[in-house]
C-alpha positions in Angstrom: 17.6 193.1 92.0 20.7 192.2 89.8 23.2 193.0 93.2 23.1 189.3 94.0 24.3 188.1 90.5 27.7 189.0 91.0 29.3 185.2 91.2 31.5 183.0 88.6 28.9 183.0 85.8 29.0 186.9 85.9 32.9 187.2 86.0 32.7 184.7 83.0 30.3 186.4 81.0 32.2 189.7 81.6 35.5 187.8 80.9 34.5 186.3 77.9 31.4 188.6 76.6 30.0 185.3 74.7 28.7 182.8 77.7 28.5 180.4 75.3 32.3 180.2 75.0 32.2 179.5 78.7 29.4 177.3 79.6 27.3 175.0 78.2 23.8 174.3 79.1 21.7 171.2 78.5 18.8 169.8 80.1 16.6 166.8 80.8 14.0 168.5 78.2 13.3 171.6 76.6 9.8 173.5 76.4 9.5 175.6 73.3 7.5 178.3 74.8 10.5 179.2 77.3 14.0 178.8 76.5 15.2 181.6 78.3 18.8 182.3 78.7 19.3 181.6 82.7 22.4 184.3 82.5 20.2 187.1 81.2 20.3 188.8 84.6 18.2 192.0 83.6 15.2 189.9 82.2 13.0 189.1 85.0 10.0 188.2 82.8 11.1 184.8 81.3 11.7 181.8 82.2 13.5 178.5 81.4 11.3 175.3 81.8 11.7 171.9 81.0 8.7 169.6 80.1 6.6 168.3 83.1 8.6 165.0 83.9 10.1 163.3 86.8 13.5 164.3 88.0 13.6 167.1 85.5 17.2 168.8 85.2 19.4 171.5 83.8 23.1 171.2 83.9 26.1 173.7 83.5 29.3 172.1 82.0 32.3 174.8 82.4 34.1 174.3 78.9 37.5 175.8 80.5 37.1 175.6 84.1 36.7 173.7 87.6 34.5 175.2 90.2 34.3 174.7 93.9 30.9 176.3 94.7 29.8 177.7 98.2 26.4 179.2 97.4 24.4 179.3 94.6 21.4 182.0 93.8 17.7 181.0 92.0 15.5 183.5 91.1 11.9 182.4 90.0 9.4 184.7 88.5 6.7 186.1 90.4 3.4 185.3 88.8 0.6 183.1 90.0 0.9 179.6 88.0 4.8 179.4 88.3 6.2 176.3 88.7 8.2 176.9 92.1 10.9 174.3 93.0 10.2 172.6 96.1 12.9 169.8 96.5 16.0 169.5 94.3 19.6 168.3 94.7 22.6 170.2 93.3 24.8 168.0 91.5 28.5 167.7 90.6 30.3 165.8 88.2 33.8 165.9 86.1 32.7 163.6 83.6 28.9 164.1 83.5 28.0 160.3 83.9 29.2 160.0 87.8 27.4 162.7 89.8 28.2 163.4 93.6 25.9 165.0 95.8 26.9 168.8 96.7 23.4 170.0 98.3 19.9 168.4 99.5 16.9 170.8 99.6 13.4 169.1 100.4 10.0 171.0 101.1 11.7 174.5 100.5 9.1 176.9 101.2 8.0 179.0 97.9 10.5 181.6 97.1 11.4 183.8 94.1 14.9 185.1 95.0 17.1 183.1 97.4 20.7 182.4 98.1 21.6 179.1 99.4 24.7 177.9 101.1 26.2 174.7 100.2 28.3 172.7 102.9 32.2 172.5 102.1 33.0 170.0 99.6 36.3 169.1 99.1 36.0 168.2 95.1 36.1 170.7 92.1 33.3 170.2 89.6 33.4 170.8 85.8 29.3 170.2 86.0 26.9 171.7 87.9 23.2 170.1 88.0 20.3 171.1 89.5 17.8 168.0 89.6 14.2 168.3 90.7 13.5 164.8 93.7 9.8 166.0 93.6 7.2 167.8 91.8 7.0 171.7 92.3 4.4 173.2 94.7 2.1 173.2 91.6 2.4 169.3 91.5 3.9 169.3 88.2 7.0 168.1 86.7 8.2 171.4 85.3 11.7 172.6 86.1 11.1 176.2 85.7 14.0 179.0 86.7 14.8 182.8 85.6 18.0 183.1 86.7 20.9 181.2 88.3 24.2 182.2 90.1 27.1 180.2 91.4 29.6 181.9 94.2 33.0 179.8 94.8 36.2 179.0 93.5 37.0 178.9 89.8 39.9 177.1 88.7 41.7 177.0 85.1 40.8 173.5 83.6 44.3 172.0 82.3 
């Protein structure tokens, strides 16, 4: 269901009509067979996929805003060989060089659609990154997700 994808990213999609004007997505590596947009909430069958490497990550840069996240939702495709996230950190930054810990998850049971709460943080951030801290449940280094949404406060970046 797409009901849970009604946070900051969905708001920016509706406001701008072109999410690339609002958010730049980068990753530690790219797998050419799966470079699906993580903001295409209607498509439940595709994936964004990195190469299989340690500490794989995907980062969102909010071009015109700062965010203060409270929760985030990750959806992963539900098929047999999917690389389910197992352990990861959510990290924030304002310059993409120095990162601070926002949320840490270890040995999360296999899931396909879940919302995770973030302990309150004082900082606003321009960058939001998911970084794997262990291999997937398939014992590989692929970071594979279908969709991502972030809930919280949005601030204009002056």
